[in-house]
Every structure is written in structure tokens, then in C-alpha cells.
C-alpha positions in Angstrom: 94.9 123.9 79.8 97.6 122.3 81.0 96.7 123.5 84.6 95.7 120.9 86.1 99.4 119.2 85.7 101.0 122.5 87.4 98.4 122.2 90.3 99.8 118.4 91.4 103.4 119.3 91.3 102.4 122.1 93.6 100.2 120.5 95.8 102.9 117.4 96.0 106.0 119.4 96.3 104.2 121.2 99.6 103.3 118.0 100.9 107.1 116.6 100.7 108.4 120.0 102.0 106.1 119.8 105.2 106.3 116.1 105.6 102.4 116.1 105.5 99.5 114.8 103.7 97.2 117.3 101.7 93.8 116.8 100.7 93.3 119.6 97.9 89.2 120.3 97.1 88.9 121.5 94.1 85.3 123.1 92.8 83.6 121.5 89.8 82.0 123.8 87.0 81.0 126.6 84.9 81.2 130.5 86.3 80.9 132.4 83.1 84.7 132.4 81.2 85.9 130.1 84.2 85.8 126.3 83.8 86.5 124.4 87.7 87.8 121.1 86.6 87.3 118.9 90.4 90.1 116.7 90.6 90.3 116.7 93.4 93.2 115.1 95.4 95.2 113.0 98.6 98.9 113.5 98.5 100.8 111.6 100.9 104.4 113.3 102.8 106.4 111.4 100.1 104.9 113.6 97.5 102.9 110.4 96.1 99.6 111.0 94.8 97.4 108.6 97.0 93.8 109.5 95.2 92.1 111.7 92.3 88.9 112.4 91.8 87.2 112.6 88.3 87.7 115.1 86.3 84.9 118.0 84.9 82.2 116.2 86.7 81.0 116.0 90.3 82.8 113.1 92.3 83.0 112.1 96.0 86.3 111.1 97.4 86.9 109.1 100.0 90.2 107.7 101.2 92.4 106.1 103.7 95.4 106.9 104.7 98.3 105.8 106.5 99.6 107.6 109.7 103.0 106.0 110.6 104.1 109.5 112.6 100.9 108.6 115.0 102.1 105.1 115.4 105.2 106.3 116.4 103.8 108.9 118.7 105.0 111.9 116.8 101.2 113.1 116.4 98.4 112.5 118.7 96.2 110.4 117.1 91.9 109.8 118.0 90.4 106.4 117.4 87.2 106.5 116.8 86.3 103.1 115.6 88.1 100.8 113.6 85.2 98.3 113.2 81.3 98.9 111.6 78.8 96.6 113.0 81.2 94.7 114.9 83.2 94.0 112.3 86.5 95.0 111.4 86.2 97.4 108.5 87.9 96.5 105.1 90.0 99.0 103.5 88.6 101.9 101.1 90.2 100.5 97.9 92.1 103.0 95.8 90.4 105.2 93.3 92.6 107.2 90.7 91.2 109.0 87.6 93.1 109.4 85.1 94.1 112.0 83.9 92.9 113.6 80.4 95.4 114.5 77.6 95.5 117.9 76.5 92.7 118.1 74.1 90.6 115.5 75.5 90.8 118.3 78.8 90.0 121.3 76.8 86.7 119.0 74.8 85.3 118.4 78.7 86.2 122.1 79.4 83.8 123.3 76.8 81.2 120.8 77.2 81.1 121.5 80.9 81.2 125.5 80.7 78.4 125.6 77.9 76.4 123.6 80.3 76.9 125.6 83.4 76.2 128.4 81.6 73.3 127.6 79.9 71.7 126.0 82.0 72.9 128.6 85.5 71.2 131.1 83.0 67.7 129.9 83.2 68.0 128.7 79.3 67.0 125.4 78.5 67.7 125.1 74.2 71.1 127.0 71.8 70.9 127.9 68.5 73.8 128.1 66.3 74.2 129.2 63.0 75.3 126.4 60.9 77.9 127.3 57.3 79.3 124.0 56.8 82.7 124.9 58.2 85.1 123.4 60.9 84.1 126.1 63.5 80.5 126.0 63.8 80.7 122.1 63.3 82.5 121.6 66.2 80.3 124.1 68.6 77.3 122.4 67.6 78.5 119.3 68.5 80.1 120.4 71.9 76.4 122.1 72.5 74.9 118.7 71.7 77.3 116.7 74.0 76.3 119.0 76.5 72.5 119.9 76.3 71.3 116.7 74.4 70.8 116.7 70.9 66.9 117.6 71.5 68.0 121.1 72.3 70.5 122.1 69.7 68.6 123.8 66.6 71.3 124.4 63.5 69.9 127.2 60.7 72.3 127.4 57.4 71.3 131.1 56.0 72.9 130.1 52.3 73.1 133.5 49.6 74.8 133.5 46.0 78.2 132.7 47.5 77.6 129.5 49.6 78.4 126.4 47.6 76.4 123.6 47.5 79.2 121.4 49.8 78.6 124.1 52.5 75.4 122.9 52.6 75.9 119.3 52.2 78.2 119.2 55.2 75.9 121.1 57.2 73.4 119.0 56.7 75.2 115.9 57.3 76.3 117.2 60.4 73.0 117.8 61.6 71.7 114.4 61.2 74.6 112.6 62.9 73.8 114.7 65.6 70.4 113.8 65.5 69.4 117.6 66.1 67.0 120.3 64.8 68.0 121.5 61.6 66.6 124.3 59.2 67.8 126.2 56.0 66.5 130.0 55.5 68.0 131.5 52.3 69.4 134.9 52.7 69.8 135.6 49.1 66.2 137.8 48.7 66.7 139.7 51.6 70.4 140.5 50.6 69.3 141.4 47.2 66.8 144.0 49.0 69.5 145.6 50.5 71.6 145.7 48.0 69.0 147.7 45.8 68.2 149.8 49.1 71.9 151.5 48.6 71.6 151.5 45.1 71.4 155.2 45.3 73.8 156.4 47.7 76.7 153.5 46.3 76.3 154.1 43.0 79.6 154.4 41.1 81.3 152.5 43.9 83.1 148.7 44.0 81.7 146.4 46.5 83.9 145.3 49.3 84.1 144.5 52.7 80.7 146.5 53.3 78.8 144.0 51.1 80.3 140.8 52.6 79.3 142.1 56.1 75.8 142.7 55.3 75.8 139.1 55.1 76.4 138.3 58.0 74.6 140.6 59.8 71.5 139.3 57.9 72.4 136.0 59.7 72.2 137.6 63.2 69.3 139.1 62.7 67.9 135.8 61.8 69.1 133.9 64.8 68.8 136.5 67.2 64.9 136.5 66.4 64.7 132.8 66.8 66.1 133.9 70.1 63.5 136.3 70.9 60.8 133.9 69.6 61.8 130.8 71.4 63.8 132.1 74.2 67.3 130.0 72.4 70.6 131.2 73.8 72.8 132.3 70.3 75.8 130.5 70.4 78.6 132.1 68.3 81.4 130.3 66.6 83.8 132.6 66.1 87.8 131.0 67.3 90.6 132.7 69.3 92.4 133.5 65.6 89.8 135.5 64.3 89.0 136.9 67.6 92.4 138.5 67.9 92.5 139.6 64.4 89.5 140.9 63.9 88.4 138.5 61.3 84.3 138.5 62.1 81.8 141.0 61.7 80.3 142.8 64.2 76.5 142.8 65.0 76.6 139.5 62.3 78.3 136.6 63.1 79.9 137.9 66.8 76.1 138.6 68.0 74.8 136.2 70.8 74.7 135.2 74.0 78.3 133.1 74.5 81.1 132.5 72.2 81.9 129.0 73.0 85.5 128.7 71.0 86.3 132.1 71.4 89.3 131.4 73.5 90.6 128.2 70.9 92.9 128.6 68.4 92.1 127.7 65.0 94.9 124.5 64.7 93.1 123.5 68.4 89.4 123.4 66.7 90.8 121.0 64.0 92.4 118.9 66.9 89.1 119.2 69.1 87.3 118.1 66.2 89.2 115.1 65.6 89.2 113.9 69.0 85.5 114.6 69.0 85.1 112.1 65.9 87.6 109.7 67.6 84.7 109.2 70.4 81.9 108.6 67.1 82.5 110.0 64.1 79.9 113.1 63.4 81.9 115.9 61.5 82.8 115.0 57.8 85.5 114.5 56.4 85.2 117.3 54.0 84.7 119.5 56.8 88.3 118.8 57.8 90.1 118.9 54.8 88.6 122.2 52.9 89.8 125.2 52.9 88.2 127.4 55.5 86.3 130.1 54.0 83.4 132.7 55.2 81.9 132.6 51.4 81.0 136.1 51.4 82.5 136.6 47.9 83.1 134.7 45.0 86.1 132.0 45.5 86.9 133.8 49.0 89.4 132.1 51.3 90.7 132.8 54.8 94.1 132.9 53.7 93.1 136.2 50.9 93.2 138.0 54.4 95.1 136.2 57.0 98.4 134.2 56.9 98.0 130.5 57.2 97.1 129.7 60.9 99.7 127.5 61.6 102.2 130.8 61.4 99.2 132.9 63.0 98.5 131.1 66.0 101.9 131.0 67.3 102.4 134.4 66.4 99.0 135.1 68.2 99.9 132.7 71.4 103.7 135.0 71.8 101.9 138.4 71.3 98.8 137.9 73.6 99.4 135.6 76.0 103.2 135.5 76.5 103.9 139.8 75.6 106.4 139.2 73.2 107.2 142.1 70.8 107.5 142.3 67.6 111.4 141.8 67.3 111.5 138.7 69.8 108.6 137.1 67.5 110.7 137.5 64.3 113.7 136.3 66.3 111.4 132.8 66.8 111.2 132.4 62.7 108.9 134.5 61.6 108.6 136.8 58.8 108.6 140.4 60.0 105.9 142.2 58.1 104.0 139.1 59.1 104.6 139.6 62.5 103.7 143.3 61.9 101.0 143.2 60.2 99.3 140.5 63.0 100.1 142.6 65.8 98.4 145.4 63.6 95.3 143.6 63.0 95.1 142.5 66.9 95.6 146.0 68.5 93.5 147.8 66.5 90.6 145.0 66.7 90.1 146.0 70.3 86.8 147.9 69.9 85.4 144.4 68.4 87.0 142.1 71.1 85.1 144.6 73.8 81.7 144.4 71.7 81.8 140.6 71.5 80.0 138.1 73.8 81.9 136.1 76.8 84.1 132.8 75.6 85.2 130.1 77.6 88.9 130.3 78.8 91.1 127.7 78.0 94.2 129.4 77.2 97.0 131.1 80.4 95.1 134.4 78.8 92.0 134.8 77.3 90.5 138.4 75.7 88.3 139.9 78.4 89.2 139.4 82.0 92.7 138.6 81.0 93.4 140.9 78.7 91.8 144.3 78.0 93.6 147.0 76.0 92.3 150.6 75.3 90.9 151.1 72.6 92.1 154.8 72.4 96.0 155.0 72.6 98.9 156.7 71.1 101.5 154.3 72.1 100.8 151.3 69.3 
């Protein structure tokens, strides 16, 4: 995000300093985590943008340039023809595709990255576990925009802890997008798991163990759809969750592509609002309700994590900018909160190592960009 503007300024600077025209040709398309955005450009010796191609799509850019240096004899010019079929050729009209704002840029990058990952790897359809929450709603929407609504299936898998509102929000999203939607209750499967552990867990309080069982049942169901129909499973975890390990290994982390793995939670909301500005598909209730995994009664993300408005800047500083605890505290954050977040990030490396690839949209994404030792003593 923001790299496009940085690139353009670099090309303008080189053109001015060397007094030359520069034609910069950029690839378009996705390659695993990377997304090449196109936007090839031609810049003149004065550092002025002459023409720019379309963002995130293949384009053909043909440009007339005025070469005063050739007319003055400073450089050698070869004239092929200035006529076409005996008539003077009219100048090519200048084309300048408008740059996208940062949120639109990220959305288009995610759409292109998902499209190419699915199609270039031989898939046609995808399946998404819909929870009625903002993350899965955004992933399903991106998938529908990328692949077509007919190629996306959403699966809602409630237990005793799932709210009626969540099912309504998941169903309304599928209806708005026109995608396939099915509900498979997993409560009876969950009950069998609990009974199977009656003897071994006797006398012990229920904790994250029982919570994770639900997530892993859901992961199994989605992978069954993948095996049976050849669909690619899209996971729905965001960067805030992946950073702190607020995800279940072999559960909601199970899949082929983590579409928003590099997207902080606060940006998830902005992307949803941007997409709704093009045509509303995500319900207001999804945007306004407090985030929850619904794996235990009255559960909220804030029970485990700081507010995302606090968490995301700390994650950015520590992960993307390599800022240490002391300097992050100087930025105005509570020391205990920063220490807790850093500890969660450090000890969750083993989870991230087993997560699917995700589309890169920040300066430093997990995976190729940041891969720390799981086993170390320097923490």
C-alpha cells in the first residue's frame, strides 16, 4: 500500500536528473503473496507524468512524445513516417489513468491476488466459512468480485454459542452477493467430542480446549467440501489475529489461501465500507457489532486482546518497523499493553509458520518478509 506513489516519484526524479524520457513497464498479476499492480508510465525530462496505464489490470499504453532535443540536433533522430495511408497521422490522445486512493488500492490488490492465485493454480471455485462477522463477510465479498458469485459457496456452521443475529447476517450477505449458501449445524458433532473426553477431562474446567474443538470441526467440514468438489478453502483471519495468535491451528487457519492475512483489523472495516460505497452488500449490523469468535457464552475479542485501535499501531511498529518495547511506549502506549502484545506476537510464530500464504499489502508481511525463529532464548 502506497508503493505506487513512491515508485512514480522515483521515476520522475530519475527523469529530471538524467534529462531523459523514461518508459516504465510494470507487470500485472498475482504471484503467491505478491501482487504486481501494472500502472506502467511514461515520464518526460522535466519530471512530468505524460501517461499512465490502468491499475491492477492489463493495459496497452501508446504514447506520442515530443523530442525537442532531436530537433535541435542534440540527439540523432530517425524518422520512419509521419503519415498513415498518405495522410498526416493525428496525435495520439493522452491517457492518464487516475491513481486509486489507498483503501481502493488495497481492495483491488486483494481481488487481483485472489483471482490469479485461484485460476493460475487450476481451481475454479472457492468455499468460505461464514460466521456473520466482518472478516468472513469481507473475504466472501472479495471472492465474489474476483471469481463471480456462482463460484463462491459460503457455509455457516453454528453451535450453541452462535447467535441468531450471526446467522441472519451470514444469510443476508449471501443473498446480497447472490452466492451459494448452506448451513450445517455442528452442535451435535461438538457434543460427541465432549462426551468422548468425559473420562479424560473429568473434574476439569472447560477452557480454550473446548473452544478450539469447535473451530477444528469447522475446518474439517470446509476441507471435506474441498476434497469432494475440488474447491479451494479461503481462510478469513486478519493480520491483527495472525500477529497475536488469536486463531485456531487446524481450525479457522486451515485452508489454501489466507486472503486478508496481511490486512489489519482496522483496515478490514475501511475495506468493507469502501466496497459498500460501490454497492452495498455487507449489512450495517456486521460493521457495528462488537467482534466475537462465539466459542463460549458472551465472548468478545476484547476479552483477550486490546482494542484494535490500540493493537494495530503496536503491531505495525513492532512487526513492520522493528521498533522495540521502550520506543513503542514512548509513542504513547501503556507499557503493560505493549509487553503483552509483543509476547503474543513472539510466541505465536509456530502458528504462523503453519498458516496458508496470504496476499501482501503492507511493507512487511508474515512469511517471506518476516520469519523469526520458533525456538530461541533472546526474547
